[in-house]
N, C-alpha and C positions, 0 to 999 in steps of 0.2 A: 315474534316469541312467543312464548306458551305460556297463560301466563292460571292460575290455582287458587281458586278466593275464598277465603273463611267467610263466615258471618254467623259472627255472638252474638246476636240477641236478645240484651242483655232486661231483662227487668229492670232495674238500677243504672248501669251504665253498656254503652254497646262500642263494641269495635269491629274492622276489618282485616282481614291479612291473607298480604298474597304470596304466593312460592311460586319463586321463575323457573324459566327450568332451570337444571341446578344448582343453583341461590337457597341459599337457605330461606326459611318465610321472615319474611318482614311484613310493619305495620306501614297500615293507609294512613298517612299525618291528615289528618281536617283542623280547619282554618279557627281559632277562638275569636269572636265579637273585639276583646282583649289587644288583637294580637297574639303571634307567637303560631304554634299551634299543640293540637292535644290530638291522641291517639287512641284518646274513648271517650262516647262519645253521649250524655245523659242520655234516655231512653225514654223520651220529653215530646209533647208536640202540643203547638199554643197556634189555637185559630182565630182570629182575628178579622173586622168586616173590611172591607179590601173596595175597591172599585168596580171588581166585575159581578159578574153573580156567586160564583162564588170566591167564599170567607179565605182569605189571606192564610200563612203555614209558613210556618216555622219549627225548626228542631234545636234539638239538641242543650246548646246552651245560648245560643239564642232567641231556643225564643222561652227560654225562660229572665234574659234581657228587654225580650220586647214582652213582655205579661208583665214583668218590673216598673217597667217605663208608661204601660197600657195605660192605669192602678188596677187588670182584672177586666178590663171591660169586655175582657174576647171569653175563646172556652179551651183552656190549662189542659192535658191532657196530661197522665203515666202510669204508670206500669202494666201502660196493655195487655203482653204474659199475662199478667195473673186473672182474665178472667176466657185466655184463648181455651181451657176445658168444661167455661161454663154453657148449660142451654140453652140458662137463660135470659144469661146479655147477648145480642144479637146487634145491634145494631143500636147507636145515640146519635139525636136529636144536638147539634152545631149550629147557635148562628142561624135558624131557623132551616136549612139540608140535616135532612138523617145519611148517614154514617153504619154500615157496618163493622163488624169487626176488622175484617180485611178491607175494609179503605182506610182502615187508620192506618192498619203497619204498611198498607203500602203508603205512604205519605210521610210515612216517613224514610223508611228506609229513598224510597224521591230522593229527601232531603239530604239524602248519606251522595247519592248520586253527582248529584249539585255536588255537592261543595266537595270529595274526592280530589284528586286531581290528576285517575288513573282511572285507562274505561273500566270498569269493574262487569267488561263482558254479559254473560248473560247466564253461563252457569253459574253451581259453589256450593259447596257444604256447607250446610246451618250449624250450627249442636241447637241440642234441645236439652234440656229435663228428662232425667228415670222415670221422673213422672212427676208432670205439671203439676200447679200452684191451685188445688182446688181440687183434684178429681181424683175420684175415689176407685177409677178402675180404669180399665182398655179402654171400652168405651170414650173412658170420655179423655185420655191420650190420643185417644183417635181423631178423636175435633175437636184435641188444639195440632193438628200435626194439618188435618187440611185444614180448615183455615189460615195456617200458617205457612199454607202449599199456596192459599189462590193466595192471600197479601203481597208475594214476593212478584209470582206472575202477573200479578197487577203492578211488579215493579221497574218490569222487565227480565224476570228473570226463569228464565225458560222454560229450565231442568236444576232440580236442586235433592238432590240428598242429608236427609240429615242427618247428625250423631249422637249419639249420649254426648258429656257435653265432658263429664269427667271424663270419659271411651280417648277421645280430642284431648284433654291435659292430659292422660295417659302418651296419648304417641306424641305430644312436646316434648314431652318427661325421655318417651323413649327414644326418643333421636339421641338422645350421647352414651348408651351405655354401652357398651363393650358383654355385656356379658346375659346372659340370663335370672331375669329378678323377677318375682310374684312379687310386684305393687297395686297395695292400695292408692289408687284418687275419690284426694273431696273435695271437691267442689263445691265453695260453700257461699249464695250470692248474693241477694235480693232481694228476692221473694223465696227460695229453691232451696236444701242441704243436696246435692246426686253424690254419690258412690258407684263406684268400678272394683274388682275386683278385677283383678290379670296376671295373667299371665305375658310376660314383654323375650321375645326371644331376638335379636337383635339376626336382620339379612331371612327374617325364615318371612317376611308379610304382616296378613294378620294374626291381633295376638289376643291368647284365648283368653278369654272374656267367660266366668271361671259365674258373677252374680254384681247382677245390681240389686241400686237400692234407691232410695231418695223419700224426702218429706216435704209438708210445706210451710219451708224454719227455712227461714232468714235473715239478712241484714235488720230487713223491714221491720221485722217478731220484735227484735232487742233494740230497737226505736222502742219500740210499740210500748217497749217494761219502762225505757227511764222515763218515757211520759206521764206513762200514771201515776209511777214511783217522783215523780220529783213534778213537772209537769200539772199537773189535772190537778193534786189537793192545793196548789198556788193560785190555782184562778177558778176554788170553788165545790173541786170536785169531791165527794162524802163530807161534803156542810149542807146545814138547812135554810127554812125561810121559816116565814109563817101563811098559812093556808088560807086568812081568813075568815076562818072559822073558830081559831081557838091554840091550834092545832100547829108540829112545826114538821115538816115534809123534807125531806133530802132534793136534791139535788134532782133535777135528770141527769142521768150518767147516760145514758144518751145526746145530752149538748159536749160529750165529751170523750167518743168515739170520732169525733172528722179529726180530732188532735194529729191522731195515728197517722191523717193520711192529708198535711199538708195545703194537697189545695182544695179538698173537701173543706176548707173554712166558708171558705166563699158559697156553701153554701146554703152555708145559716145568716146569710142576709137578707132573708124575707123580712117584712115585713111582718110579714103570725109569728117567727127567731125572736130577730131580733124585741119585739113587745112582748115575750114571757123574759126574754130576759131582764127587761125595765123594771118589768113586777117586780122579779122574783130577785134583781139589788135592792126595789126600793123595802125588798121584807126580810133581809137576808141575814146570815149569824151574820157572815164577815161579809159588807157590801162593797168593801174597796177587790174584794177577788172576783168578783161577778164581774162589776166595771173596769178590774181588771181582761176578762176575758171577753164580755164587747168590747174591750181597746183590740184586740187584737183580734176582735172582725171586724170589725168598722174600718181596722186599718193594710187589713189582707197581709196580718205579719207571722201568717205560714210557715212561708218558708225564712226569712232568719232566725226563729225555730225551727226549724232541725238544721238547718245551717250552726246554730249552738248546741242544742246534739249530737251531729257529729263531728266535730272538733272538740268536744266529751268525751266525743268515742278514742276519738287518732290520740290525744292524752293518755288516755286506758293505757294503749295501745304501749302504751311511750312507756311511764312512769309508773309506780303504782299509786300516784293521788293524780288527780283533775279533778276539774272546774265545771259544772253547766249553767255560761255564764249566760244571762242575757234579760236584756236591758231594753225601754226606753217607755223614754219617760209618758204615767205613771210608772208599768211596770217594772223591777227591779228580780228579778231569781234569782240569787246566786246560793248555785250549792255543791259547800263539799262531794266528791265520790269517791268512794274506795274500789282498787278489785275485787278487794273481795264480796262492798256490796254490789257493786251491777251484778258482779259472777250468779250473787245469787238473788235480784229481781228477774236474772234469767236459770233457774238452774231446773225448773222445771220443762223448757222450753230443748236446754241440755241434754239433759233422760231423753228428752224424744229424742238428741238423737244419735246418745247410746246407744240404744236397740234395736235403734238403722243397724247399725255396725253389724253388734252384736244378732242382728237372724245376716247377714252378710254374709259374714262371715261362716257362718252355720250352714249358709244356703251353697252355701261355695268348698265347702265341706276339709277348711284348713282354721287352725289354731290362732292368734294374734305369735307367737312364737315364735310363726314360717314363713310371715308376709317378712320380706325384709329392706323394705323402705314404701313409706306414704307420703304422698308426695299430693302438697293444698293450695289450694288456688283461691283465687276470690275473696276482696272484701272482705267477709264479714271471717277469714282466715285470718285476718290481725286482729284480731280479738282473743287478747290470750286465757280468757276462760277454753273457748271452741278447746286452742291447739293445748290447754293442761290436760280439759278430758283425754283427749287420746294421747295423747305423750304417754301417759299411767296408762294405755295400754299398750302404748307400741312404742316404750322407750327407747331414746338415740334414734330412731329410724322416721322423723316428720324429714323435712324438707323440702323449703319452698321454693322463691325468684316467679319476678314476672305474676307476680301472684292472678292480676287486673287484664292483662292482655293471653291468659299462655292457652286456654283454652282458643282465645282465634286463632294464634298461630300456631296449634296444635288441627286446625280445622281446617286449618290451607295446607297442613304435609298429607290429610288425611285427602284434601283435594290432590291431591300430586299423585294419587294412590292410586286414586277410584278412576282420575280423568286422562292415568298417562297411556 
Protein backbone atom coordinates (compact mmCIF):
# COMPACT_ATOMS: atom_id res chain seq x y z
CA UNK A 1 0.00 0.00 0.00
CA UNK A 2 1.35 3.41 -1.01
CA UNK A 3 1.90 5.91 1.78
CA UNK A 4 2.14 9.65 1.27
CA UNK A 5 4.09 11.58 3.94
CA UNK A 6 3.63 15.19 5.01
CA UNK A 7 6.13 16.78 7.43
CA UNK A 8 5.36 19.98 9.31
CA UNK A 9 8.79 20.96 10.70
CA UNK A 10 7.85 23.86 12.98
CA UNK A 11 9.78 26.39 15.00
CA UNK A 12 8.13 25.22 18.23
CA UNK A 13 6.31 21.97 17.40
CA UNK A 14 6.49 19.45 14.57
CA UNK A 15 4.03 16.88 13.26
CA UNK A 16 3.92 14.17 10.59
CA UNK A 17 0.85 12.96 8.75
CA UNK A 18 0.27 10.06 6.38
CA UNK A 19 -2.28 9.66 3.60
CA UNK A 20 -2.77 6.02 2.62
CA UNK A 21 -4.42 4.93 -0.63
CA UNK A 22 -8.07 5.95 -0.52
CA UNK A 23 -8.04 7.04 3.15
CA UNK A 24 -8.15 10.44 4.81
CA UNK A 25 -4.80 11.69 6.14
CA UNK A 26 -3.99 10.76 9.73
CA UNK A 27 -1.31 11.83 12.16
CA UNK A 28 1.63 9.70 13.22
CA UNK A 29 1.43 9.01 16.98
CA UNK A 30 4.67 9.39 18.91
CA UNK A 31 5.36 7.93 22.37
CA UNK A 32 6.07 10.36 25.20
CA UNK A 33 8.18 9.65 28.33
CA UNK A 34 5.21 9.99 30.69
CA UNK A 35 3.31 7.30 28.81
CA UNK A 36 0.72 7.45 26.08
CA UNK A 37 1.14 9.16 22.74
CA UNK A 38 1.24 12.61 21.21
CA UNK A 39 0.59 13.85 17.68
CA UNK A 40 3.05 16.74 17.94
CA UNK A 41 6.67 16.80 19.07
CA UNK A 42 8.49 19.82 20.46
CA UNK A 43 11.17 20.85 17.94
CA UNK A 44 14.06 20.60 20.38
CA UNK A 45 17.27 18.59 20.73
CA UNK A 46 19.45 17.74 23.69
CA UNK A 47 23.05 16.57 23.36
CA UNK A 48 24.82 15.00 26.33
CA UNK A 49 28.10 13.15 26.87
CA UNK A 50 27.96 9.46 26.00
CA UNK A 51 30.23 6.42 25.95
CA UNK A 52 31.03 6.76 22.23
CA UNK A 53 32.90 9.42 20.25
CA UNK A 54 29.70 11.39 19.56
CA UNK A 55 27.32 12.97 22.06
CA UNK A 56 24.09 11.14 22.77
CA UNK A 57 21.10 12.93 21.28
CA UNK A 58 17.42 13.01 22.19
CA UNK A 59 14.52 15.00 20.72
CA UNK A 60 11.06 16.27 21.61
CA UNK A 61 9.63 15.68 25.07
CA UNK A 62 12.42 13.19 25.80
CA UNK A 63 15.01 15.91 25.17
CA UNK A 64 13.33 18.23 27.67
CA UNK A 65 13.21 15.43 30.24
CA UNK A 66 16.87 14.56 29.75
CA UNK A 67 17.84 18.23 30.01
CA UNK A 68 16.06 18.62 33.36
CA UNK A 69 17.40 15.32 34.73
CA UNK A 70 21.00 16.08 33.81
CA UNK A 71 20.99 19.57 35.31
CA UNK A 72 21.84 21.11 31.97
CA UNK A 73 25.28 19.50 31.63
CA UNK A 74 24.83 18.99 27.89
CA UNK A 75 23.62 21.33 25.17
CA UNK A 76 19.96 22.11 24.55
CA UNK A 77 18.92 23.30 21.08
CA UNK A 78 15.58 24.79 20.08
CA UNK A 79 14.14 26.97 17.30
CA UNK A 80 16.54 25.50 14.70
CA UNK A 81 14.14 26.63 11.98
CA UNK A 82 14.63 30.29 12.91
CA UNK A 83 18.32 30.08 11.86
CA UNK A 84 17.80 28.55 8.42
CA UNK A 85 17.81 31.83 6.49
CA UNK A 86 20.82 33.34 8.26
CA UNK A 87 24.10 33.57 6.39
CA UNK A 88 25.86 34.23 9.71
CA UNK A 89 24.97 30.92 11.35
CA UNK A 90 26.28 27.77 9.71
CA UNK A 91 27.58 25.56 12.53
CA UNK A 92 27.92 25.35 16.27
CA UNK A 93 30.20 23.49 18.67
CA UNK A 94 28.45 20.92 20.84
CA UNK A 95 30.53 19.04 23.41
CA UNK A 96 33.75 19.60 21.43
CA UNK A 97 32.22 18.57 18.10
CA UNK A 98 31.09 20.90 15.34
CA UNK A 99 27.57 20.43 13.98
CA UNK A 100 26.29 22.15 10.87
CA UNK A 101 22.75 23.45 10.79
CA UNK A 102 21.91 20.68 8.33
CA UNK A 103 23.22 18.06 10.79
CA UNK A 104 21.04 19.48 13.55
CA UNK A 105 17.99 19.15 11.30
CA UNK A 106 19.01 15.62 10.39
CA UNK A 107 19.50 14.70 14.06
CA UNK A 108 15.96 15.79 14.88
CA UNK A 109 14.36 14.05 11.90
CA UNK A 110 16.33 10.86 12.57
CA UNK A 111 14.97 10.81 16.12
CA UNK A 112 11.47 11.17 14.69
CA UNK A 113 12.15 8.20 12.43
CA UNK A 114 13.25 6.10 15.40
CA UNK A 115 10.17 7.03 17.41
CA UNK A 116 7.64 6.57 14.61
CA UNK A 117 5.69 3.30 14.70
CA UNK A 118 5.30 3.62 10.91
CA UNK A 119 8.00 3.40 8.26
CA UNK A 120 8.27 6.95 6.90
CA UNK A 121 9.95 5.97 3.63
CA UNK A 122 12.22 8.24 1.62
CA UNK A 123 9.98 10.89 0.04
CA UNK A 124 7.76 13.56 1.53
CA UNK A 125 6.11 16.91 1.08
CA UNK A 126 7.56 19.29 3.66
CA UNK A 127 6.13 22.58 4.86
CA UNK A 128 7.91 25.90 4.54
CA UNK A 129 6.87 29.40 5.60
CA UNK A 130 6.19 32.01 2.96
CA UNK A 131 9.11 33.96 4.41
CA UNK A 132 11.57 32.31 6.74
CA UNK A 133 12.31 34.07 10.01
CA UNK A 134 15.02 36.68 9.41
CA UNK A 135 14.85 36.45 5.61
CA UNK A 136 15.08 39.79 3.83
CA UNK A 137 14.86 38.52 0.26
CA UNK A 138 14.65 35.52 -2.03
CA UNK A 139 18.32 34.68 -1.54
CA UNK A 140 17.72 34.11 2.18
CA UNK A 141 14.63 32.00 1.50
CA UNK A 142 16.57 29.92 -1.03
CA UNK A 143 19.36 29.40 1.50
CA UNK A 144 16.83 28.19 4.07
CA UNK A 145 15.23 25.72 1.68
CA UNK A 146 18.61 24.40 0.54
CA UNK A 147 19.67 23.77 4.13
CA UNK A 148 16.38 22.13 5.00
CA UNK A 149 16.58 19.89 1.93
CA UNK A 150 20.13 18.80 2.81
CA UNK A 151 19.17 18.06 6.41
CA UNK A 152 16.27 15.90 5.27
CA UNK A 153 18.54 14.07 2.82
CA UNK A 154 20.95 13.28 5.65
CA UNK A 155 17.96 11.86 7.55
CA UNK A 156 17.00 9.54 4.68
CA UNK A 157 14.50 11.57 2.65
CA UNK A 158 15.88 11.36 -0.88
CA UNK A 159 12.99 13.11 -2.61
CA UNK A 160 11.43 16.19 -1.02
CA UNK A 161 8.90 18.70 -2.33
CA UNK A 162 8.40 21.93 -0.39
CA UNK A 163 4.94 23.42 0.01
CA UNK A 164 3.94 26.76 1.54
CA UNK A 165 2.48 26.00 4.96
CA UNK A 166 -0.63 28.18 4.51
CA UNK A 167 -1.30 26.46 1.18
CA UNK A 168 -1.06 23.11 2.96
CA UNK A 169 -3.61 24.33 5.48
CA UNK A 170 -5.84 25.23 2.55
CA UNK A 171 -5.53 21.67 1.22
CA UNK A 172 -6.80 20.38 4.56
CA UNK A 173 -9.68 22.87 4.56
CA UNK A 174 -10.53 22.39 0.88
CA UNK A 175 -10.77 18.60 1.16
CA UNK A 176 -14.27 18.97 2.63
CA UNK A 177 -15.55 21.70 0.27
CA UNK A 178 -18.40 21.07 -2.14
CA UNK A 179 -18.27 24.41 -3.95
CA UNK A 180 -15.75 27.04 -5.03
CA UNK A 181 -14.50 29.47 -2.38
CA UNK A 182 -12.02 32.34 -2.19
CA UNK A 183 -10.07 31.46 0.95
CA UNK A 184 -7.45 33.22 3.04
CA UNK A 185 -5.39 30.80 5.14
CA UNK A 186 -3.57 32.25 8.13
CA UNK A 187 -0.85 30.13 9.78
CA UNK A 188 0.32 31.61 13.10
CA UNK A 189 3.36 29.63 14.23
CA UNK A 190 6.03 30.04 16.87
CA UNK A 191 8.46 31.99 14.71
CA UNK A 192 6.46 33.30 11.74
CA UNK A 193 2.96 34.22 10.59
CA UNK A 194 2.15 33.21 7.01
CA UNK A 195 -0.79 33.86 4.71
CA UNK A 196 -2.08 32.55 1.42
CA UNK A 197 -4.97 33.90 -0.65
CA UNK A 198 -6.29 31.27 -3.02
CA UNK A 199 -9.30 30.09 -4.95
CA UNK A 200 -10.31 26.54 -4.12
CA UNK A 201 -12.39 24.67 -6.70
CA UNK A 202 -13.24 21.11 -5.61
CA UNK A 203 -12.28 18.47 -8.14
CA UNK A 204 -10.01 20.78 -10.13
CA UNK A 205 -6.67 19.62 -8.72
CA UNK A 206 -4.29 22.53 -8.08
CA UNK A 207 -5.72 25.51 -6.24
CA UNK A 208 -5.30 28.93 -7.83
CA UNK A 209 -2.93 30.92 -5.60
CA UNK A 210 -3.58 34.64 -5.90
CA UNK A 211 -1.05 35.96 -3.37
CA UNK A 212 1.15 34.97 -0.45
CA UNK A 213 2.70 36.92 2.41
CA UNK A 214 4.50 36.40 5.69
CA UNK A 215 6.60 37.96 8.44
CA UNK A 216 8.81 36.94 11.34
CA UNK A 217 6.25 37.48 14.10
CA UNK A 218 4.74 34.55 16.00
CA UNK A 219 4.11 32.99 19.36
CA UNK A 220 7.71 33.45 20.52
CA UNK A 221 7.32 37.18 19.89
CA UNK A 222 4.20 37.32 22.07
CA UNK A 223 5.97 35.37 24.84
CA UNK A 224 8.77 37.91 24.74
CA UNK A 225 6.31 40.77 25.20
CA UNK A 226 4.91 39.15 28.36
CA UNK A 227 8.39 38.54 29.72
CA UNK A 228 9.46 42.12 29.01
CA UNK A 229 6.33 43.56 30.60
CA UNK A 230 5.91 41.38 33.69
CA UNK A 231 8.87 39.12 34.47
CA UNK A 232 11.96 41.16 33.57
CA UNK A 233 11.05 44.17 35.78
CA UNK A 234 10.64 41.79 38.75
CA UNK A 235 14.16 40.55 38.07
CA UNK A 236 15.69 44.01 37.99
CA UNK A 237 15.22 45.29 34.45
CA UNK A 238 14.86 49.07 34.41
CA UNK A 239 16.39 49.50 37.88
CA UNK A 240 19.77 51.00 38.77
CA UNK A 241 22.88 50.22 40.76
CA UNK A 242 25.81 52.28 42.09
CA UNK A 243 28.72 52.39 39.67
CA UNK A 244 31.31 52.95 42.42
CA UNK A 245 31.88 56.60 41.45
CA UNK A 246 28.84 58.10 43.14
CA UNK A 247 26.46 57.73 40.19
CA UNK A 248 23.56 55.37 39.48
CA UNK A 249 23.70 53.24 36.33
CA UNK A 250 20.89 51.22 34.80
CA UNK A 251 21.28 47.46 35.03
CA UNK A 252 22.44 46.38 31.54
CA UNK A 253 19.38 45.58 29.42
CA UNK A 254 21.41 43.02 27.48
CA UNK A 255 21.21 40.72 30.50
CA UNK A 256 17.45 40.38 29.96
CA UNK A 257 17.45 39.55 26.28
CA UNK A 258 18.28 35.96 27.22
CA UNK A 259 14.98 35.63 29.09
CA UNK A 260 13.15 35.57 25.74
CA UNK A 261 14.74 32.20 24.89
CA UNK A 262 14.69 30.10 28.04
CA UNK A 263 17.62 27.85 27.10
CA UNK A 264 19.79 30.95 26.52
CA UNK A 265 19.94 31.45 30.29
CA UNK A 266 22.66 28.82 30.31
CA UNK A 267 24.85 31.31 28.45
CA UNK A 268 24.81 33.55 31.54
CA UNK A 269 26.41 30.96 33.79
CA UNK A 270 29.91 32.06 32.86
CA UNK A 271 32.20 33.16 35.67
CA UNK A 272 32.41 36.67 34.21
CA UNK A 273 28.65 37.21 33.95
CA UNK A 274 27.89 35.77 37.39
CA UNK A 275 30.56 38.00 38.91
CA UNK A 276 28.93 41.01 37.21
CA UNK A 277 25.51 40.08 38.57
CA UNK A 278 26.90 39.67 42.09
CA UNK A 279 28.61 43.06 41.87
CA UNK A 280 25.39 44.69 40.64
CA UNK A 281 23.40 43.04 43.44
CA UNK A 282 25.80 44.47 46.03
CA UNK A 283 25.04 48.03 44.94
CA UNK A 284 21.55 47.65 43.48
CA UNK A 285 18.56 49.90 43.96
CA UNK A 286 16.51 46.70 44.48
CA UNK A 287 19.03 44.00 45.46
CA UNK A 288 16.31 41.38 46.02
CA UNK A 289 15.33 41.58 42.34
CA UNK A 290 18.89 41.01 41.15
CA UNK A 291 19.28 38.12 43.58
CA UNK A 292 16.07 36.67 42.13
CA UNK A 293 17.58 36.89 38.68
CA UNK A 294 20.74 35.16 39.92
CA UNK A 295 18.53 32.45 41.41
CA UNK A 296 16.84 31.89 38.02
CA UNK A 297 20.20 31.53 36.28
CA UNK A 298 21.92 29.38 38.90
CA UNK A 299 19.00 26.95 39.13
CA UNK A 300 18.25 26.70 35.38
CA UNK A 301 14.69 27.96 35.81
CA UNK A 302 14.27 29.07 32.20
CA UNK A 303 11.98 26.18 31.28
CA UNK A 304 9.63 26.52 34.31
CA UNK A 305 9.49 30.26 33.62
CA UNK A 306 8.41 29.77 30.01
CA UNK A 307 5.95 27.09 31.02
CA UNK A 308 4.36 29.68 33.32
CA UNK A 309 4.22 32.11 30.38
CA UNK A 310 2.52 29.46 28.25
CA UNK A 311 -0.04 28.72 30.97
CA UNK A 312 -0.85 32.43 31.23
CA UNK A 313 -1.37 32.68 27.46
CA UNK A 314 -3.64 29.64 27.45
CA UNK A 315 -5.70 31.03 30.33
CA UNK A 316 -6.19 34.30 28.43
CA UNK A 317 -7.40 32.32 25.42
CA UNK A 318 -10.10 30.77 27.61
CA UNK A 319 -11.14 33.74 29.76
CA UNK A 320 -10.91 37.51 30.00
CA UNK A 321 -8.43 37.38 32.88
CA UNK A 322 -5.60 35.10 33.90
CA UNK A 323 -2.53 34.97 36.12
CA UNK A 324 1.12 34.67 35.36
CA UNK A 325 2.18 32.50 38.28
CA UNK A 326 5.89 31.74 38.62
CA UNK A 327 7.22 30.75 42.02
CA UNK A 328 10.45 29.20 43.16
CA UNK A 329 11.42 30.57 46.59
CA UNK A 330 12.60 33.20 47.11
CA UNK A 331 11.01 34.18 43.77
CA UNK A 332 7.29 34.82 43.73
CA UNK A 333 5.92 36.47 40.59
CA UNK A 334 2.14 36.37 40.58
CA UNK A 335 0.62 38.94 38.26
CA UNK A 336 -3.00 39.22 37.08
CA UNK A 337 -3.24 39.90 33.34
CA UNK A 338 -6.27 40.80 31.28
CA UNK A 339 -6.82 40.18 27.59
CA UNK A 340 -6.96 43.92 27.05
CA UNK A 341 -3.57 44.50 28.65
CA UNK A 342 -1.95 41.58 26.80
CA UNK A 343 -3.45 42.86 23.56
CA UNK A 344 -1.85 46.25 24.22
CA UNK A 345 1.56 44.63 24.78
CA UNK A 346 1.46 42.90 21.40
CA UNK A 347 -0.37 45.69 19.52
CA UNK A 348 2.64 46.79 17.48
CA UNK A 349 3.20 43.20 16.32
CA UNK A 350 -0.48 42.87 15.44
CA UNK A 351 -0.15 46.06 13.39
CA UNK A 352 2.63 44.38 11.39
CA UNK A 353 0.40 41.36 10.78
CA UNK A 354 -2.43 43.65 9.67
CA UNK A 355 -0.12 45.35 7.18
CA UNK A 356 0.88 41.99 5.64
CA UNK A 357 -2.78 40.95 5.29
CA UNK A 358 -3.66 44.29 3.71
CA UNK A 359 -0.81 43.96 1.21
CA UNK A 360 -1.85 40.37 0.50
CA UNK A 361 -5.34 41.48 -0.48
CA UNK A 362 -3.93 44.25 -2.64
CA UNK A 363 -1.56 41.82 -4.37
CA UNK A 364 -4.47 39.45 -5.01
CA UNK A 365 -6.68 42.24 -6.34
CA UNK A 366 -9.57 41.50 -3.96
CA UNK A 367 -11.39 43.33 -1.18
CA UNK A 368 -12.04 41.85 2.27
CA UNK A 369 -15.73 41.45 1.38
CA UNK A 370 -14.85 39.12 -1.50
CA UNK A 371 -13.12 36.59 0.78
CA UNK A 372 -15.54 33.76 1.60
CA UNK A 373 -13.59 32.17 4.45
CA UNK A 374 -10.51 32.72 6.62
CA UNK A 375 -9.01 29.42 7.77
CA UNK A 376 -6.73 29.82 10.79
CA UNK A 377 -4.11 27.38 12.01
CA UNK A 378 -1.07 27.34 14.30
CA UNK A 379 -0.83 27.68 18.06
CA UNK A 380 -0.97 31.48 18.11
CA UNK A 381 -4.29 31.46 16.24
CA UNK A 382 -5.84 30.83 19.67
CA UNK A 383 -4.73 34.27 20.93
CA UNK A 384 -7.93 36.36 21.14
CA UNK A 385 -6.18 39.56 20.07
CA UNK A 386 -4.98 37.83 16.90
CA UNK A 387 -8.42 36.48 16.12
CA UNK A 388 -9.99 39.83 16.97
CA UNK A 389 -7.98 41.64 14.30
CA UNK A 390 -9.04 39.11 11.69
CA UNK A 391 -12.66 39.16 12.84
CA UNK A 392 -12.87 42.93 12.42
CA UNK A 393 -11.62 42.69 8.86
CA UNK A 394 -13.54 39.50 7.96
CA UNK A 395 -16.60 39.45 10.26
CA UNK A 396 -18.25 36.06 10.69
CA UNK A 397 -15.91 34.28 8.30
CA UNK A 398 -13.22 32.79 10.55
CA UNK A 399 -12.93 29.04 10.74
CA UNK A 400 -10.41 26.86 12.60
CA UNK A 401 -10.09 23.23 13.55
CA UNK A 402 -7.07 21.05 14.28
CA UNK A 403 -4.99 24.22 14.60
CA UNK A 404 -1.85 22.39 15.72
CA UNK A 405 -1.94 19.70 13.05
CA UNK A 406 -3.88 20.93 10.01
CA UNK A 407 -0.68 21.88 8.15
CA UNK A 408 0.74 18.35 8.51
CA UNK A 409 -2.55 16.83 7.41
CA UNK A 410 -2.69 19.17 4.42
CA UNK A 411 0.89 18.33 3.48
CA UNK A 412 0.03 14.63 3.42
CA UNK A 413 -2.93 15.41 1.17
CA UNK A 414 -0.63 17.36 -1.14
CA UNK A 415 1.81 14.42 -1.14
CA UNK A 416 -0.95 12.17 -2.39
CA UNK A 417 -1.82 14.65 -5.15
CA UNK A 418 1.80 15.09 -6.23
CA UNK A 419 3.08 11.52 -5.97
CA UNK A 420 0.10 9.60 -7.33
